[in-house]
GUFI-402964 format. One record per atom (N, C-alpha, C): residue number from 1; atom name; residue in one letter; x, y, z. Coordinates in Angstrom, 3 decimals, decimal comma, always signed. Atoms other than C-alpha are relative to their C-alpha. Layout:
N
ATOM   vexse   vexvex   pafi       east      north         up
ATOM     NUM       CA      A          X          Y          Z
...
END
This chain:
174
ATOM   vexse   vexvex   pafi       east      north         up
ATOM       1        N      X     -0,664     +0,192     +1,288
ATOM       1       CA      X     -2,399    +10,184    -20,960
ATOM       1        C      X     +1,122     +1,028     -0,127
ATOM       2        N      X     -1,150     -0,866     +0,200
ATOM       2       CA      X     +0,948    +11,683    -21,905
ATOM       2        C      X     -0,248     +1,005     -1,122
ATOM       3        N      X     +0,122     -1,044     +1,008
ATOM       3       CA      X     +1,169    +14,905    -23,916
ATOM       3        C      X     +0,925     -0,259     -1,190
ATOM       4        N      X     -0,988     +0,240     +1,049
ATOM       4       CA      X     +4,323    +13,961    -25,882
ATOM       4        C      X     +0,196     -1,491     -0,205
ATOM       5        N      X     -0,295     +1,394     +0,301
ATOM       5       CA      X     +5,255    +10,721    -27,591
ATOM       5        C      X     +0,764     -0,110     -1,300
ATOM       6        N      X     -0,729     +0,289     +1,235
ATOM       6       CA      X     +6,765     +9,114    -30,646
ATOM       6        C      X     -0,962     -0,379     -1,121
ATOM       7        N      X     +1,061     +0,325     +0,946
ATOM       7       CA      X     +3,491     +8,692    -32,518
ATOM       7        C      X     -1,289     -0,182     +0,775
ATOM       8        N      X     +1,322     +0,053     -0,625
ATOM       8       CA      X     -0,200     +8,263    -31,831
ATOM       8        C      X     -0,128     -1,093     +1,066
ATOM       9        N      X     +0,138     +1,116     -0,938
ATOM       9       CA      X     +0,134     +4,902    -30,052
ATOM       9        C      X     +1,280     -0,294     +0,771
ATOM      10        N      X     -1,280     +0,212     -0,669
ATOM      10       CA      X     +3,589     +5,351    -28,526
ATOM      10        C      X     +0,343     +1,207     +0,876
ATOM      11        N      X     -0,262     -1,161     -0,859
ATOM      11       CA      X     +3,538     +7,854    -25,612
ATOM      11        C      X     +1,392     -0,051     +0,631
ATOM      12        N      X     -1,281     -0,128     -0,682
ATOM      12       CA      X     +6,716     +9,098    -23,942
ATOM      12        C      X     -0,114     -0,620     +1,387
ATOM      13        N      X     -0,024     +0,646     -1,310
ATOM      13       CA      X     +7,618     +7,033    -20,869
ATOM      13        C      X     +1,335     +0,268     +0,683
ATOM      14        N      X     -1,222     -0,224     -0,778
ATOM      14       CA      X    +10,192     +7,352    -18,108
ATOM      14        C      X     +1,150     -0,865     -0,522
ATOM      15        N      X     -1,047     +0,912     +0,479
ATOM      15       CA      X    +12,090     +4,364    -19,532
ATOM      15        C      X     +0,667     +0,501     -1,284
ATOM      16        N      X     -0,614     -0,548     +1,210
ATOM      16       CA      X    +12,738     +6,325    -22,758
ATOM      16        C      X     +1,249     +0,830     +0,322
ATOM      17        N      X     -1,150     -0,814     -0,406
ATOM      17       CA      X    +15,291     +8,373    -20,786
ATOM      17        C      X     +1,190     -0,847     +0,445
ATOM      18        N      X     -1,117     +0,855     -0,405
ATOM      18       CA      X    +17,470     +5,351    -19,882
ATOM      18        C      X     +1,109     +0,116     -1,033
ATOM      19        N      X     -1,105     -0,153     +0,927
ATOM      19       CA      X    +20,916     +5,822    -21,373
ATOM      19        C      X     +1,344     -0,194     +0,671
ATOM      20        N      X     -1,365     +0,166     -0,489
ATOM      20       CA      X    +24,685     +5,672    -20,982
ATOM      20        C      X     +0,402     +1,175     +0,883
ATOM      21        N      X     -0,436     -0,906     -1,041
ATOM      21       CA      X    +26,391     +7,468    -18,131
ATOM      21        C      X     +1,495     -0,193     +0,116
ATOM      22        N      X     -1,443     +0,172     -0,117
ATOM      22       CA      X    +30,115     +8,120    -17,866
ATOM      22        C      X     +0,606     +1,014     +0,941
ATOM      23        N      X     -0,653     -0,940     -0,892
ATOM      23       CA      X    +32,582     +9,789    -15,582
ATOM      23        C      X     +1,333     -0,507     +0,501
ATOM      24        N      X     -1,257     +0,375     -0,644
ATOM      24       CA      X    +35,679     +9,612    -13,448
ATOM      24        C      X     -0,228     -0,067     +1,508
ATOM      25        N      X     +0,141     +0,150     -1,447
ATOM      25       CA      X    +36,165     +8,594     -9,830
ATOM      25        C      X     +1,370     -0,236     +0,622
ATOM      26        N      X     -1,166     +0,277     -0,829
ATOM      26       CA      X    +38,868     +8,631     -7,219
ATOM      26        C      X     -0,518     -0,706     +1,241
ATOM      27        N      X     +0,475     +0,736     -1,171
ATOM      27       CA      X    +38,448     +6,040     -4,478
ATOM      27        C      X     +1,148     -0,334     +0,939
ATOM      28        N      X     -0,995     +0,384     -0,982
ATOM      28       CA      X    +40,239     +5,103     -1,299
ATOM      28        C      X     -0,647     -0,918     +1,029
ATOM      29        N      X     +0,470     +0,995     -0,958
ATOM      29       CA      X    +39,945     +2,328     +1,270
ATOM      29        C      X     -0,162     +0,642     +1,377
ATOM      30        N      X     +0,231     -0,492     -1,359
ATOM      30       CA      X    +38,415     +3,176     +4,663
ATOM      30        C      X     -0,038     -1,137     +1,011
ATOM      31        N      X     -0,009     +1,201     -0,833
ATOM      31       CA      X    +38,248     -0,405     +6,020
ATOM      31        C      X     +0,182     -1,184     -0,946
ATOM      32        N      X     -0,098     +1,153     +0,889
ATOM      32       CA      X    +38,878     -3,928     +4,700
ATOM      32        C      X     -1,324     -0,188     -0,772
ATOM      33        N      X     +1,141     +0,200     +0,909
ATOM      33       CA      X    +36,514     -4,412     +1,724
ATOM      33        C      X     -0,959     +1,182     -0,086
ATOM      34        N      X     +0,880     -1,171     +0,036
ATOM      34       CA      X    +35,026     -0,897     +2,161
ATOM      34        C      X     +0,762     +1,202     -0,559
ATOM      35        N      X     -0,640     -1,124     +0,676
ATOM      35       CA      X    +35,830     +2,063     -0,102
ATOM      35        C      X     -0,944     +1,194     -0,063
ATOM      36        N      X     +0,734     -1,228     +0,290
ATOM      36       CA      X    +34,745     +5,674     -0,468
ATOM      36        C      X     +0,515     +0,494     -1,341
ATOM      37        N      X     -0,373     -0,530     +1,304
ATOM      37       CA      X    +34,706     +7,082     -3,978
ATOM      37        C      X     -0,590     +1,387     -0,186
ATOM      38        N      X     +0,475     -1,339     +0,347
ATOM      38       CA      X    +34,399    +10,705     -5,104
ATOM      38        C      X     -0,040     +0,062     -1,520
ATOM      39        N      X     +0,161     +0,112     +1,440
ATOM      39       CA      X    +33,050    +11,036     -8,620
ATOM      39        C      X     -0,629     +1,243     -0,627
ATOM      40        N      X     +0,624     -1,008     +0,848
ATOM      40       CA      X    +32,069    +13,437    -11,389
ATOM      40        C      X     -0,437     -0,742     -1,259
ATOM      41        N      X     +0,562     +0,756     +1,109
ATOM      41       CA      X    +29,773    +11,968    -14,040
ATOM      41        C      X     -0,774     +0,917     -0,927
ATOM      42        N      X     +0,813     -0,756     +0,946
ATOM      42       CA      X    +27,741    +13,084    -17,039
ATOM      42        C      X     -0,948     -0,935     -0,720
ATOM      43        N      X     +1,014     +0,695     +0,784
ATOM      43       CA      X    +24,552    +11,959    -18,745
ATOM      43        C      X     -0,702     +1,041     -0,860
ATOM      44        N      X     +0,756     -0,895     +0,864
ATOM      44       CA      X    +22,792    +13,540    -21,689
ATOM      44        C      X     -0,794     -0,794     -1,016
ATOM      45        N      X     +0,843     +0,689     +0,981
ATOM      45       CA      X    +19,949    +12,528    -23,959
ATOM      45        C      X     -0,992     +0,990     -0,585
ATOM      46        N      X     +1,004     -0,800     +0,683
ATOM      46       CA      X    +17,709    +14,201    -26,529
ATOM      46        C      X     -1,012     -0,942     -0,633
ATOM      47        N      X     +1,079     +0,800     +0,579
ATOM      47       CA      X    +14,336    +12,719    -27,496
ATOM      47        C      X     -0,790     +0,876     -0,965
ATOM      48        N      X     +0,813     -0,698     +0,995
ATOM      48       CA      X    +12,584    +13,841    -30,677
ATOM      48        C      X     -1,423     -0,539     +0,103
ATOM      49        N      X     +1,371     +0,429     -0,290
ATOM      49       CA      X     +8,849    +13,757    -29,924
ATOM      49        C      X     -1,003     +0,791     -0,832
ATOM      50        N      X     +1,114     -0,721     +0,606
ATOM      50       CA      X     +5,470    +14,923    -31,153
ATOM      50        C      X     -1,176     -0,087     +0,956
ATOM      51        N      X     +1,208     +0,077     -0,824
ATOM      51       CA      X     +2,103    +15,649    -29,563
ATOM      51        C      X     -0,725     -1,304     -0,307
ATOM      52        N      X     +0,688     +1,277     +0,167
ATOM      52       CA      X     +0,195    +12,406    -29,001
ATOM      52        C      X     -1,415     +0,208     -0,544
ATOM      53        N      X     +1,410     -0,172     +0,366
ATOM      53       CA      X     -3,373    +13,752    -29,380
ATOM      53        C      X     -0,290     +1,210     -0,881
ATOM      54        N      X     +0,196     -1,197     +0,806
ATOM      54       CA      X     -2,826    +16,822    -31,588
ATOM      54        C      X     +0,862     -0,079     -1,239
ATOM      55        N      X     -0,772     -0,083     +1,233
ATOM      55       CA      X     -1,684    +17,424    -35,144
ATOM      55        C      X     -0,343     +1,291     -0,721
ATOM      56        N      X     +0,266     -1,184     +0,804
ATOM      56       CA      X     -1,524    +20,226    -37,691
ATOM      56        C      X     -1,259     -0,241     -0,849
ATOM      57        N      X     +1,182     +0,181     +0,863
ATOM      57       CA      X     -4,615    +20,874    -39,869
ATOM      57        C      X     +0,292     -0,871     -1,230
ATOM      58        N      X     -0,367     +0,818     +1,160
ATOM      58       CA      X     -2,723    +19,185    -42,719
ATOM      58        C      X     +0,149     -1,479     +0,348
ATOM      59        N      X     -0,187     +1,384     -0,432
ATOM      59       CA      X     -2,400    +15,997    -40,625
ATOM      59        C      X     +1,427     -0,327     +0,389
ATOM      60        N      X     -1,395     +0,212     -0,395
ATOM      60       CA      X     +1,357    +16,384    -40,085
ATOM      60        C      X     +0,142     +0,139     +1,521
ATOM      61        N      X     -0,202     -0,110     -1,452
ATOM      61       CA      X     +2,663    +15,928    -36,527
ATOM      61        C      X     +0,583     +1,359     +0,393
ATOM      62        N      X     -0,597     -1,200     -0,592
ATOM      62       CA      X     +3,621    +18,857    -34,281
ATOM      62        C      X     +1,189     -0,504     +0,819
ATOM      63        N      X     -1,199     +0,628     -0,544
ATOM      63       CA      X     +7,220    +18,030    -33,387
ATOM      63        C      X     +0,796     +0,943     +0,894
ATOM      64        N      X     -0,893     -0,707     -0,900
ATOM      64       CA      X     +9,542    +19,100    -30,590
ATOM      64        C      X     +1,066     -0,967     +0,506
ATOM      65        N      X     -1,073     +0,797     -0,584
ATOM      65       CA      X    +12,768    +17,887    -28,967
ATOM      65        C      X     +0,083     +0,303     +1,486
ATOM      66        N      X     -0,164     -0,102     -1,444
ATOM      66       CA      X    +13,250    +17,253    -25,246
ATOM      66        C      X     +1,442     -0,405     +0,306
ATOM      67        N      X     -1,411     +0,257     -0,258
ATOM      67       CA      X    +16,838    +17,441    -23,973
ATOM      67        C      X     +0,273     +0,103     +1,493
ATOM      68        N      X     -0,365     +0,023     -1,416
ATOM      68       CA      X    +18,128    +16,498    -20,513
ATOM      68        C      X     +1,496     -0,251     +0,116
ATOM      69        N      X     -1,422     +0,179     -0,314
ATOM      69       CA      X    +21,735    +16,911    -19,326
ATOM      69        C      X     +0,145     +0,065     +1,511
ATOM      70        N      X     -0,270     -0,031     -1,440
ATOM      70       CA      X    +22,839    +16,023    -15,807
ATOM      70        C      X     +1,479     -0,272     +0,239
ATOM      71        N      X     -1,384     +0,183     -0,424
ATOM      71       CA      X    +26,241    +16,219    -14,109
ATOM      71        C      X     -0,019     -0,201     +1,516
ATOM      72        N      X     -0,054     +0,264     -1,432
ATOM      72       CA      X    +26,257    +14,484    -10,712
ATOM      72        C      X     +1,434     +0,083     +0,533
ATOM      73        N      X     -1,255     -0,073     -0,735
ATOM      73       CA      X    +29,103    +15,321     -8,346
ATOM      73        C      X     -0,299     -0,612     +1,357
ATOM      74        N      X     +0,417     +0,663     -1,218
ATOM      74       CA      X    +29,043    +12,932     -5,437
ATOM      74        C      X     +1,026     -0,917     +0,625
ATOM      75        N      X     -0,812     +0,949     -0,751
ATOM      75       CA      X    +30,392    +10,318     -3,082
ATOM      75        C      X     -0,761     -1,313     +0,115
ATOM      76        N      X     +0,577     +1,338     -0,112
ATOM      76       CA      X    +29,799     +6,556     -2,931
ATOM      76        C      X     +0,735     -0,788     +1,062
ATOM      77        N      X     -0,571     +0,974     -0,917
ATOM      77       CA      X    +30,388     +3,953     -0,268
ATOM      77        C      X     -0,174     -1,360     -0,663
ATOM      78        N      X     +0,031     +1,270     +0,710
ATOM      78       CA      X    +31,304     +0,577     -1,865
ATOM      78        C      X     +0,473     -1,128     +0,893
ATOM      79        N      X     -0,432     +1,244     -0,646
ATOM      79       CA      X    +31,505     -2,911     -0,420
ATOM      79        C      X     +0,547     -0,901     -1,094
ATOM      80        N      X     -0,682     +0,829     +0,984
ATOM      80       CA      X    +34,020     -5,008     -2,380
ATOM      80        C      X     +0,407     -1,297     +0,700
ATOM      81        N      X     -0,266     +1,225     -0,765
ATOM      81       CA      X    +33,967     -8,639     -1,139
ATOM      81        C      X     +1,366     -0,624     -0,270
ATOM      82        N      X     -1,336     +0,520     +0,332
ATOM      82       CA      X    +37,184     -9,690     -2,954
ATOM      82        C      X     +0,907     +1,205     -0,106
ATOM      83        N      X     -0,695     -1,273     -0,151
ATOM      83       CA      X    +39,608     -7,012     -1,895
ATOM      83        C      X     +1,468     +0,001     -0,412
ATOM      84        N      X     -1,401     -0,012     +0,434
ATOM      84       CA      X    +42,964     -8,044     -3,360
ATOM      84        C      X     +0,208     +1,017     -1,117
ATOM      85        N      X     -0,277     -1,028     +1,013
ATOM      85       CA      X    +44,613     -5,378     -5,502
ATOM      85        C      X     -0,073     -0,559     -1,420
ATOM      86        N      X     -0,016     +0,593     +1,332
ATOM      86       CA      X    +44,777     -7,816     -8,429
ATOM      86        C      X     -1,246     -0,866     -0,261
ATOM      87        N      X     +1,208     +0,816     +0,163
ATOM      87       CA      X    +41,371     -9,513     -7,933
ATOM      87        C      X     -1,053     +0,705     -0,842
ATOM      88        N      X     +1,209     -0,475     +0,674
ATOM      88       CA      X    +38,522     -9,059    -10,381
ATOM      88        C      X     -1,116     -0,197     +1,006
ATOM      89        N      X     +0,958     +0,087     -1,087
ATOM      89       CA      X    +35,671     -8,290     -8,022
ATOM      89        C      X     -1,302     +0,729     -0,300
ATOM      90        N      X     +1,273     -0,725     +0,031
ATOM      90       CA      X    +31,971     -7,474     -8,036
ATOM      90        C      X     -0,089     +0,894     +1,237
ATOM      91        N      X     +0,185     -0,871     -1,163
ATOM      91       CA      X    +30,804     -4,731     -5,676
ATOM      91        C      X     -1,414     +0,567     +0,013
ATOM      92        N      X     +1,284     -0,680     -0,199
ATOM      92       CA      X    +27,699     -2,998     -4,295
ATOM      92        C      X     +0,272     +1,314     +0,705
ATOM      93        N      X     -0,223     -1,267     -0,664
ATOM      93       CA      X    +27,324     +0,573     -3,137
ATOM      93        C      X     -1,203     +0,923     -0,044
ATOM      94        N      X     +1,034     -1,039     -0,040
ATOM      94       CA      X    +25,230     +3,663     -2,457
ATOM      94        C      X     +0,697     +1,323     +0,296
ATOM      95        N      X     -0,614     -1,292     -0,266
ATOM      95       CA      X    +25,846     +7,377     -2,194
ATOM      95        C      X     -0,926     +1,172     -0,209
ATOM      96        N      X     +0,732     -1,259     +0,142
ATOM      96       CA      X    +24,764    +10,999     -2,433
ATOM      96        C      X     +0,662     +0,839     -1,089
ATOM      97        N      X     -0,492     -0,824     +1,095
ATOM      97       CA      X    +25,117    +13,563     -5,217
ATOM      97        C      X     -0,574     +1,407     +0,073
ATOM      98        N      X     +0,525     -1,307     +0,397
ATOM      98       CA      X    +24,805    +17,242     -6,010
ATOM      98        C      X     -0,209     -0,155     -1,503
ATOM      99        N      X     +0,326     +0,253     +1,401
ATOM      99       CA      X    +23,026    +16,952     -9,365
ATOM      99        C      X     -0,244     +1,338     -0,697
ATOM     100        N      X     +0,143     -1,198     +0,823
ATOM     100       CA      X    +23,553    +19,843    -11,777
ATOM     100        C      X     -0,750     -0,439     -1,255
ATOM     101        N      X     +0,810     +0,454     +1,131
ATOM     101       CA      X    +20,922    +19,659    -14,505
ATOM     101        C      X     -0,413     +1,170     -0,886
ATOM     102        N      X     +0,597     -0,950     +0,940
ATOM     102       CA      X    +19,582    +21,417    -17,563
ATOM     102        C      X     -1,010     -0,794     -0,836
ATOM     103        N      X     +1,066     +0,629     +0,777
ATOM     103       CA      X    +16,259    +20,475    -19,190
ATOM     103        C      X     -0,509     +1,023     -1,006
ATOM     104        N      X     +0,465     -0,897     +1,049
ATOM     104       CA      X    +15,141    +21,977    -22,503
ATOM     104        C      X     -1,081     -0,673     -0,835
ATOM     105        N      X     +0,971     +0,418     +1,004
ATOM     105       CA      X    +12,151    +21,676    -24,809
ATOM     105        C      X     +0,068     +1,040     -1,110
ATOM     106        N      X     -0,060     -0,944     +1,115
ATOM     106       CA      X    +12,475    +23,226    -28,268
ATOM     106        C      X     -0,658     -0,611     -1,230
ATOM     107        N      X     +0,709     +0,439     +1,198
ATOM     107       CA      X    +10,500    +23,042    -31,477
ATOM     107        C      X     -1,325     +0,715     -0,105
ATOM     108        N      X     +1,342     -0,558     +0,189
ATOM     108       CA      X     +6,808    +23,598    -32,213
ATOM     108        C      X     -0,917     -0,442     +1,136
ATOM     109        N      X     +0,880     +0,257     -1,140
ATOM     109       CA      X     +4,240    +23,860    -29,411
ATOM     109        C      X     -1,367     +0,627     -0,245
ATOM     110        N      X     +1,346     -0,563     +0,050
ATOM     110       CA      X     +0,518    +24,490    -29,071
ATOM     110        C      X     -0,143     +0,987     +1,143
ATOM     111        N      X     +0,306     -0,985     -1,038
ATOM     111       CA      X     -0,486    +27,631    -27,166
ATOM     111        C      X     -1,397     -0,329     +0,532
ATOM     112        N      X     +1,275     +0,447     -0,573
ATOM     112       CA      X     -3,202    +26,102    -24,960
ATOM     112        C      X     -0,755     +1,131     +0,690
ATOM     113        N      X     +0,677     -1,146     -0,608
ATOM     113       CA      X     -4,008    +29,550    -23,489
ATOM     113        C      X     -0,746     +0,838     -1,031
ATOM     114        N      X     +0,696     -0,675     +1,094
ATOM     114       CA      X     -5,299    +30,752    -26,880
ATOM     114        C      X     -1,068     -0,965     -0,529
ATOM     115        N      X     +1,102     +0,870     +0,433
ATOM     115       CA      X     -8,726    +29,361    -27,885
ATOM     115        C      X     +0,197     -0,561     -1,407
ATOM     116        N      X     -0,265     +0,475     +1,349
ATOM     116       CA      X     -7,495    +29,008    -31,485
ATOM     116        C      X     +1,053     -1,103     -0,064
ATOM     117        N      X     -1,064     +0,997     -0,106
ATOM     117       CA      X     -4,713    +26,625    -30,308
ATOM     117        C      X     +1,054     +0,130     -1,105
ATOM     118        N      X     -1,015     -0,161     +1,043
ATOM     118       CA      X     -2,055    +28,120    -32,605
ATOM     118        C      X     +1,275     -0,785     +0,336
ATOM     119        N      X     -1,287     +0,681     -0,143
ATOM     119       CA      X     +1,212    +26,252    -33,163
ATOM     119        C      X     +1,088     +1,059     -0,154
ATOM     120        N      X     -1,071     -0,995     +0,011
ATOM     120       CA      X     +4,246    +28,382    -32,327
ATOM     120        C      X     +1,349     -0,681     +0,233
ATOM     121        N      X     -1,348     +0,490     -0,266
ATOM     121       CA      X     +7,982    +27,773    -32,395
ATOM     121        C      X     +0,489     +0,659     +1,281
ATOM     122        N      X     -0,461     -0,555     -1,269
ATOM     122       CA      X     +9,556    +28,186    -28,952
ATOM     122        C      X     +1,125     -0,853     +0,566
ATOM     123        N      X     -1,095     +0,681     -0,687
ATOM     123       CA      X    +12,363    +27,125    -26,612
ATOM     123        C      X     -0,165     +0,268     +1,493
ATOM     124        N      X     +0,178     -0,107     -1,452
ATOM     124       CA      X    +11,886    +26,443    -22,871
ATOM     124        C      X     +1,197     -0,660     +0,683
ATOM     125        N      X     -1,179     +0,509     -0,704
ATOM     125       CA      X    +14,734    +25,889    -20,387
ATOM     125        C      X     -0,211     +0,074     +1,509
ATOM     126        N      X     -0,078     -0,021     -1,456
ATOM     126       CA      X    +15,102    +24,978    -16,727
ATOM     126        C      X     +1,340     -0,611     +0,374
ATOM     127        N      X     -1,257     +0,571     -0,467
ATOM     127       CA      X    +18,417    +24,419    -14,946
ATOM     127        C      X     +0,183     +0,319     +1,468
ATOM     128        N      X     -0,249     -0,213     -1,421
ATOM     128       CA      X    +19,733    +24,217    -11,433
ATOM     128        C      X     +0,786     -1,147     +0,591
ATOM     129        N      X     -0,686     +1,044     -0,753
ATOM     129       CA      X    +21,139    +21,919     -8,774
ATOM     129        C      X     -0,954     -0,547     +1,040
ATOM     130        N      X     +0,838     +0,629     -1,011
ATOM     130       CA      X    +19,367    +19,431     -6,524
ATOM     130        C      X     +0,764     -1,157     +0,639
ATOM     131        N      X     -0,604     +1,113     -0,711
ATOM     131       CA      X    +20,260    +16,690     -4,044
ATOM     131        C      X     -0,502     -1,308     -0,599
ATOM     132        N      X     +0,366     +1,311     +0,525
ATOM     132       CA      X    +20,288    +13,105     -5,337
ATOM     132        C      X     +0,627     -1,111     +0,820
ATOM     133        N      X     -0,508     +1,202     -0,658
ATOM     133       CA      X    +20,889     +9,593     -4,045
ATOM     133        C      X     +0,138     -1,078     -1,066
ATOM     134        N      X     -0,149     +1,068     +0,980
ATOM     134       CA      X    +22,147     +6,549     -5,927
ATOM     134        C      X     +0,353     -1,321     +0,659
ATOM     135        N      X     -0,417     +1,362     -0,345
ATOM     135       CA      X    +22,583     +2,791     -5,640
ATOM     135        C      X     +0,722     -0,532     -1,224
ATOM     136        N      X     -0,792     +0,496     +1,099
ATOM     136       CA      X    +25,042     +0,847     -7,739
ATOM     136        C      X     +0,447     -1,434     +0,223
ATOM     137        N      X     -0,608     +1,325     -0,005
ATOM     137       CA      X    +26,431     -2,566     -8,608
ATOM     137        C      X     +0,960     -0,022     -1,173
ATOM     138        N      X     -0,957     -0,017     +1,085
ATOM     138       CA      X    +29,495     -3,231    -10,679
ATOM     138        C      X     +1,043     -1,074     +0,104
ATOM     139        N      X     -1,113     +0,931     +0,063
ATOM     139       CA      X    +32,606     -5,156    -11,553
ATOM     139        C      X     +1,282     +0,809     -0,157
ATOM     140        N      X     -1,292     -0,686     +0,028
ATOM     140       CA      X    +36,159     -3,926    -10,852
ATOM     140        C      X     +1,029     -0,939     -0,611
ATOM     141        N      X     -1,039     +0,781     +0,673
ATOM     141       CA      X    +38,944     -5,152    -13,167
ATOM     141        C      X     +1,317     +0,769     +0,124
ATOM     142        N      X     -1,270     -0,718     -0,181
ATOM     142       CA      X    +42,463     -4,134    -12,012
ATOM     142        C      X     +0,862     -0,024     -1,267
ATOM     143        N      X     -0,953     -0,112     +1,094
ATOM     143       CA      X    +44,876     -2,908    -14,682
ATOM     143        C      X     +1,415     +0,063     +0,581
ATOM     144        N      X     -1,268     -0,070     -0,736
ATOM     144       CA      X    +47,687     -2,101    -12,220
ATOM     144        C      X     -0,353     +0,117     +1,483
ATOM     145        N      X     +0,268     -0,144     -1,433
ATOM     145       CA      X    +48,068     -1,675     -8,460
ATOM     145        C      X     -0,771     +1,279     +0,313
ATOM     146        N      X     +0,627     -1,293     -0,269
ATOM     146       CA      X    +46,762     +1,897     -8,751
ATOM     146        C      X     -1,145     +0,364     -0,935
ATOM     147        N      X     +0,994     -0,364     +1,005
ATOM     147       CA      X    +44,328     +1,798    -11,683
ATOM     147        C      X     -0,881     -1,203     -0,311
ATOM     148        N      X     +0,959     +1,056     +0,332
ATOM     148       CA      X    +41,163     -0,248    -12,357
ATOM     148        C      X     -1,004     +0,512     -1,013
ATOM     149        N      X     +1,132     -0,297     +0,865
ATOM     149       CA      X    +38,534     -0,344    -15,051
ATOM     149        C      X     -1,251     -0,493     +0,709
ATOM     150        N      X     +1,224     +0,326     -0,712
ATOM     150       CA      X    +34,986     -0,395    -13,766
ATOM     150        C      X     -1,162     -0,008     -0,973
ATOM     151        N      X     +1,289     +0,037     +0,694
ATOM     151       CA      X    +31,725     -1,471    -15,359
ATOM     151        C      X     -1,063     +0,046     +1,076
ATOM     152        N      X     +0,918     -0,244     -1,109
ATOM     152       CA      X    +28,794     -0,277    -13,320
ATOM     152        C      X     -1,403     +0,314     -0,497
ATOM     153        N      X     +1,392     -0,403     +0,207
ATOM     153       CA      X    +25,010     -0,044    -13,305
ATOM     153        C      X     -0,379     +0,854     +1,206
ATOM     154        N      X     +0,328     -0,933     -1,079
ATOM     154       CA      X    +23,729     +2,908    -11,293
ATOM     154        C      X     -1,395     +0,548     -0,227
ATOM     155        N      X     +1,308     -0,647     +0,077
ATOM     155       CA      X    +20,270     +4,244    -10,514
ATOM     155        C      X     +0,048     +1,232     +0,886
ATOM     156        N      X     -0,046     -1,280     -0,703
ATOM     156       CA      X    +20,041     +7,900     -9,513
ATOM     156        C      X     -1,421     +0,484     +0,265
ATOM     157        N      X     +1,272     -0,619     -0,356
ATOM     157       CA      X    +17,059     +9,375     -7,637
ATOM     157        C      X     +0,256     +1,470     +0,278
ATOM     158        N      X     -0,111     -1,442     -0,216
ATOM     158       CA      X    +16,786    +13,144     -7,903
ATOM     158        C      X     -1,236     +0,641     -0,614
ATOM     159        N      X     +1,183     -0,715     +0,479
ATOM     159       CA      X    +13,695    +15,345     -8,236
ATOM     159        C      X     +0,098     +1,448     +0,427
ATOM     160        N      X     +0,006     -1,410     -0,360
ATOM     160       CA      X    +13,180    +19,062     -8,245
ATOM     160        C      X     -1,187     +0,692     -0,666
ATOM     161        N      X     +1,057     -0,812     +0,605
ATOM     161       CA      X    +10,564    +21,697     -8,971
ATOM     161        C      X     +0,564     +0,732     -1,200
ATOM     162        N      X     -0,406     -0,749     +1,189
ATOM     162       CA      X    +10,739    +23,246    -12,416
ATOM     162        C      X     -0,534     +1,413     +0,122
ATOM     163        N      X     +0,437     -1,391     -0,023
ATOM     163       CA      X    +10,437    +26,952    -12,884
ATOM     163        C      X     +0,369     +0,655     -1,293
ATOM     164        N      X     -0,493     -0,743     +1,157
ATOM     164       CA      X    +11,890    +29,496    -15,228
ATOM     164        C      X     -1,039     +0,059     -1,108
ATOM     165        N      X     +0,850     -0,093     +1,181
ATOM     165       CA      X    +10,292    +29,081    -18,647
ATOM     165        C      X     -1,295     -0,797     +0,088
ATOM     166        N      X     +1,157     +0,884     -0,016
ATOM     166       CA      X     +7,768    +26,434    -17,658
ATOM     166        C      X     -1,192     +0,622     +0,709
ATOM     167        N      X     +1,023     -0,836     -0,610
ATOM     167       CA      X     +5,781    +28,766    -15,397
ATOM     167        C      X     -1,207     -0,724     +0,560
ATOM     168        N      X     +1,093     +0,733     -0,613
ATOM     168       CA      X     +3,631    +26,109    -13,786
ATOM     168        C      X     +0,585     -0,959     +1,033
ATOM     169        N      X     -0,470     +0,879     -1,078
ATOM     169       CA      X     +3,848    +23,728    -10,848
ATOM     169        C      X     +0,335     -1,383     -0,549
ATOM     170        N      X     -0,456     +1,268     +0,534
ATOM     170       CA      X     +5,867    +20,903    -12,383
ATOM     170        C      X     +1,234     -0,479     +0,762
ATOM     171        N      X     -1,213     +0,604     -0,563
ATOM     171       CA      X     +8,431    +18,523    -10,938
ATOM     171        C      X     +0,661     -0,787     -1,096
ATOM     172        N      X     -0,742     +0,803     +0,955
ATOM     172       CA      X    +11,153    +16,894    -12,948
ATOM     172        C      X     +0,726     -1,101     +0,763
ATOM     173        N      X     -0,671     +1,164     -0,571
ATOM     173       CA      X    +12,408    +13,419    -12,085
ATOM     173        C      X     +1,261     -0,227     -0,832
ATOM     174        N      X     -1,252     +0,080     +0,735
ATOM     174       CA      X    +16,060    +13,442    -13,072
ATOM     174        C      X     +0,535     -1,420     -0,025
END
């Protein structure tokens, strides 16, 4: 069972972190229908949660916020089947990233190391850089010979050990 959630019957899930991602990219052709892109992106999301199985003696929830910010810097290899400069074209791709991240938890927490289980206000942070991989699919819409608008769905895989304030053997799936 999850520790945090959005109410007694609504635990926090990985899908709650799905959100918008934006950035810039410079790409160049390496072969017919094949491009390499270098990109810098950003994602950030804050979830306001509460303990699922614990509450204050008054019955009020014990609330905290979880905040994740990631900035992937990476390269993608794209296959673009319709390669004309003026063609609207779908594409597929994959790549690697250096993922700079910062994860924070702030608000009220239970001190599970104290038998009285007191509620204390605190702020925990972990940040660093890890290696990531991504797959993508999108649509390229040319605006001019040198500029295109892109709509893209991307899934990033990146995991790392947490440390710093968390002080226990935890991994974070970015």
